[in-house]
C-alpha positions as CSV (number, residue, x, y, z in Angstrom):
1,M,9.2,7.4,26.4
2,P,8.2,6.3,22.7
3,Y,5.6,4.1,23.8
4,L,2.9,7.1,24.7
5,A,1.6,6.5,21.3
6,L,0.8,3.1,22.0
7,V,-0.7,3.5,25.5
8,L,-3.1,6.3,24.0
9,F,-3.7,4.3,21.4
10,L,-4.3,1.0,22.6
11,P,-7.7,1.1,23.3
12,W,-8.5,2.1,19.7
13,F,-6.6,-0.3,18.5
14,L,-8.5,-3.0,20.4
15,L,-11.9,-1.7,19.4
16,L,-11.0,-1.3,15.5
17,G,-9.2,-5.2,16.2
18,A,-12.5,-6.2,17.5
19,L,-14.7,-4.9,14.9
20,F,-12.3,-6.5,12.0
21,W,-12.4,-9.8,14.5
22,L,-16.2,-9.8,14.6
23,F,-17.4,-8.8,10.9
24,P,-18.5,-10.1,8.6
25,R,-20.1,-13.1,11.0
26,Q,-20.0,-15.7,8.2
27,P,-18.3,-17.7,7.4
28,R,-16.3,-18.6,10.5
29,N,-14.0,-21.1,10.2
30,A,-10.6,-22.0,11.2
31,W,-8.9,-20.3,8.0
32,R,-11.3,-17.2,9.2
33,R,-10.2,-17.3,12.3
34,R,-6.1,-17.9,11.6
35,F,-6.0,-14.7,9.2
36,D,-7.8,-12.6,11.2
37,L,-5.4,-13.5,13.8
38,F,-2.5,-13.0,11.6
39,A,-3.8,-9.7,10.4
40,L,-4.2,-8.2,13.4
41,L,-0.7,-9.5,14.5
42,V,0.8,-8.0,11.2
43,A,-1.2,-5.0,12.2
44,F,0.3,-4.6,15.6
45,V,3.8,-5.3,14.6
46,L,3.6,-2.6,12.0
47,S,1.9,0.2,14.6
48,F,5.0,-0.9,16.9
49,A,7.5,-0.5,14.1
50,G,6.2,2.6,13.0
51,M,5.9,3.9,16.3
52,Q,9.5,3.4,17.2
53,W,10.3,4.9,13.8
54,G,8.4,8.0,14.3
55,Y,9.6,8.9,17.5
56,A,13.2,8.1,16.1
57,L,12.5,10.6,13.3
58,G,11.1,13.1,15.7
59,L,14.6,12.8,17.9
60,A,16.5,13.8,14.9
61,D,15.2,16.6,14.0
62,I,16.4,19.2,16.8
63,G,14.4,22.3,15.8
64,T,11.0,20.6,17.0
65,G,9.4,21.1,20.4
66,A,9.3,17.8,22.7
67,I,5.9,16.9,22.4
68,W,6.5,16.7,18.6
69,K,8.3,13.1,19.0
70,Q,5.1,11.8,20.6
71,V,2.8,13.5,17.9
72,L,4.8,11.8,15.0
73,A,5.3,8.6,16.7
74,T,1.3,8.5,17.8
75,L,0.1,9.6,13.9
76,V,2.7,6.9,12.5
77,A,1.6,4.2,14.8
78,Y,-2.0,4.6,13.7
79,G,-1.4,5.2,10.2
80,A,0.5,1.7,10.0
81,F,-2.7,0.0,11.8
82,L,-5.1,1.4,9.8
83,A,-3.1,0.7,6.6
84,A,-2.7,-2.9,7.4
85,I,-6.0,-3.5,8.7
86,F,-7.6,-2.3,5.2
87,I,-5.2,-4.2,3.4
88,A,-6.6,-7.0,5.3
89,V,-10.2,-6.3,5.1
90,V,-9.7,-5.9,0.9
91,L,-7.7,-9.4,1.1
92,R,-10.1,-11.0,3.1
93,S,-12.9,-10.2,1.1
94,W,-11.2,-11.1,-2.0
95,L,-10.5,-14.6,-0.5
96,L,-13.9,-15.4,0.7
97,A,-15.5,-14.3,-2.3
98,R,-13.0,-17.0,-4.2
99,Q,-14.5,-19.8,-1.7
100,P,-17.0,-21.9,-3.0
101,K,-20.3,-21.5,-1.2
102,R,-22.2,-24.2,0.6
């Protein structure tokens, strides 16, 4: 079952996603909501793809124990999610700084 990583980390992904969505509080316009939603969707998709890849990589290595597939899938999924959120935070900060002040 390659989806154990998703089940284990879904509460943590929801918490990190909520923090990403809520902060900074201003500006909160339609552009910002679309950007945040797109970033969270990309982070989830990359995490899911990383989980699949990590599980497949664990399956390919016959010299490891049964739990290693799940551990590797979890690590890759978590790393992909964090990388996507980090890039989104940096990009959002840069784009918000370039917007004209009102």
